[in-house]
N, C-alpha and C positions, 0 to 999 in steps of 0.2 A: 171155300174156306174149310169146310168139314172134310172135303177130300184131301186137302193139304195136311190137315191135322192127322188123318188116318195114315197118310204116307209117312209122315214124321214118326208116328207111333210104330209103324212097321219097321222103319229103319233102325229103331232103338231095340230091336228084338234081342240082340246079344247082351244088352245091358239090363234087361228086365229082371234077371235073376237077383241082381243087387237089391231089388225092392224088398226081398225077404229079410234083409238085414235091418231094415229101418225099424220095424217094431221092437227088435232087440235093443237097438240104440236108444229108442225112446224110453223103454222101460229102465234102462240104465240111467238115463237122465232123470226119470221119475223117482229113482231111488233117493235123489237129493231133494227134489220138490216137484210136485205135480204141475205147478204153474209154468214150468219150463217146457212142458210137452207140446203145447200148441206152436209157439215160435220155432222150436226145434223141428217139429214135424213139417212146418212150412219150409224151413231152410233145406232139410234133407230131400223133400219131394221136389222142391224147385230146382235143386241141383241136377236132377235128371232131365230137366227141360233143356239143358245145355248139350246133351248128347246128340240131338239131331244136327247141331252145327259141326260136331266132330265127324259124324257119319257121312254128311253130305260132301265133305272134303275127302275123306278116306275112300269113298266109293264114287267120287265125282258126280254127285247127285244134282248139283246146281244146274249143269248143262242139261241133264235129263228133265228136270222140272220145267226148264224154259222151253222144251220141245212139246210139253203137254199143253192142253187148252187151259192153262192156269196163269193168271196174271201175277206180277210180282207182289202186288199188295195182298193177294190171297196167300202167298207164301208167308208173308210177315204176319198177317192176321191169324192164319192157321197156327203159327207157332205161339202166338200170344194166347190163343184159345187153349192150346194144349197146356201151356204153363199155368193158366188159370184153373184148369181142371186138376192139375197136380197140386196147386195151392189149396184148392178145396179138399182134395183127398188128404193133404197134410193136416189141415184143420180138423177134419172129421176123425182121422186116425188118432190125433192127439187127444181130442175130447173123449173118444171111445176107450182109450187106454188109461185115462185118469182114474177111474174107480179101481182098476187093477193095481196101478202104481201106488195108489193111496194106502193099500194094504201093507206095504213094506217101506213106504217113504219115510225118510228121516224127519221130514218136515211135519207130517201129521196135520197139515193144513190143507183143506180142500175148498176150492172156490165155488160159490153158489152161482146161480144163473146170471146175475148182474155182472159179477166178476168175469164169468166166462165170456160174456158179450164184449167186455173190455179186452180180453185176451184175443178174441177173434178179430176185433177191429185193429188191434196192434199187429196181429199176424198179417192182416191185409196190407197195412202200411209198410211193414217189413218186406213183404213180397213185392210191393210196388217199387220200393227203393232198390231192391236187388235187380229188378227188371230194368230200372232206369240206368243203373251203373253197368249192367252186363250186356243187355240186348243191343243197344245202338253200336257198341264197340264190336260185338261179334258179327253183326250184320254188315258193318263197314269193312272189317279186316278179315273175317273168317275165323275159324277156330284156331288154326295153327299160328297165325300172326297175332291174333287178338286174345288168346287164352290167358296170357299173363295179366294184362290190364282188364280184360273183359270177364275173367272168371277167378283166377287164382288170388289176385290181390283183394278183390271184394270179399271172396270167401274167407281169406285169412283175417281180414279186418273184422268180419262178422264173428269169427271164432275168438279173436282177441277181445272184442267188446263183450262177448258172452262170458269169457273167463273173468274179465275185470269186474263186471257187474256181479257175477256169482261170488267172487272172492270178497268184494266189498260188502255184499249182503251178509255173508257168513261171518267174516272176521270183524268188520267195523260196525255193522248195523245189527248184529246178532239175529239175522234172519228176518228183520222187520222192514227193510227198505222196500222190497218188492211188495210186501204185504200192505204197507202204508199207501203205496201208489194205487193198489187195487181197491183199497178201502175208499180212497178219494174218488176213484172211478165209479165205484158202486153208488156213492152218495151223489154223484153228478153224472149219472149213467148216460142220459140223453146227450148232454153237451160233449162229454168225452168221446162217446162212440161216434157221434156225427162228425165231430172235429177231426178225429184221427182217420176215420173212413174217408172224409172229404179230402184230407191231405193225401191219403193213399190214392184216391181216384185221380187227383190232379197229377201226381207223380207218374201213375200208370199211363194216363193219357199223353203226357209229355214224352214218355218213353216210346209209346207206340207211334206218335207222330214223327219223332226223330228217326225211328227205325224205318218207317215208310219212306221218308224223304231220302235217307241214306241208301237204302237197298234199291230204290228206283234208279239211282245214278251209278250203281256199282257195275263195273265191267268184269266179265269173266273170260 
């Protein structure tokens, strides 16, 4: 599984330079509010986990992988492991940039530790939903055939939802909608964190099981 993850990471070499843009995008997001940094970091870093699907088809890597002493389930699990590491990097990067973004943020509202835990658990649930919508489709159809339903449409829906929540929070709730949710989460920290994380774990497990079953039957 680790070997497969390393192979996927090496195949993404040409895309890694785009990682340098992510901190800039996060700081621009933090200009509005620091609480958006973690979910945005998760989304941006997770998007890079789709690149191995593109590279395997462009370089015909699927047939190469199947000639190696690697089972198909290792291909799937390795890709999930890589995506989880990217999710972790997105969370840590978002948390690390919060103090800097707070210096110039319009919100001037900075979450404490309890709210940060709620943001991390939401980020995990967000990551799990993305993997549930994207990965089984991409494992079944490949990148070229599945990129519309397996990547672009989920990504566009995420961006649309982000814009709607942001606009509602600023225009109709006067910046108090997200804050009130985090206050509730801080007052019920254990229940909220465990509940959201549990739902995320269930979605991620379902995504992984579907991908394992689908990829095992795929013909190349």
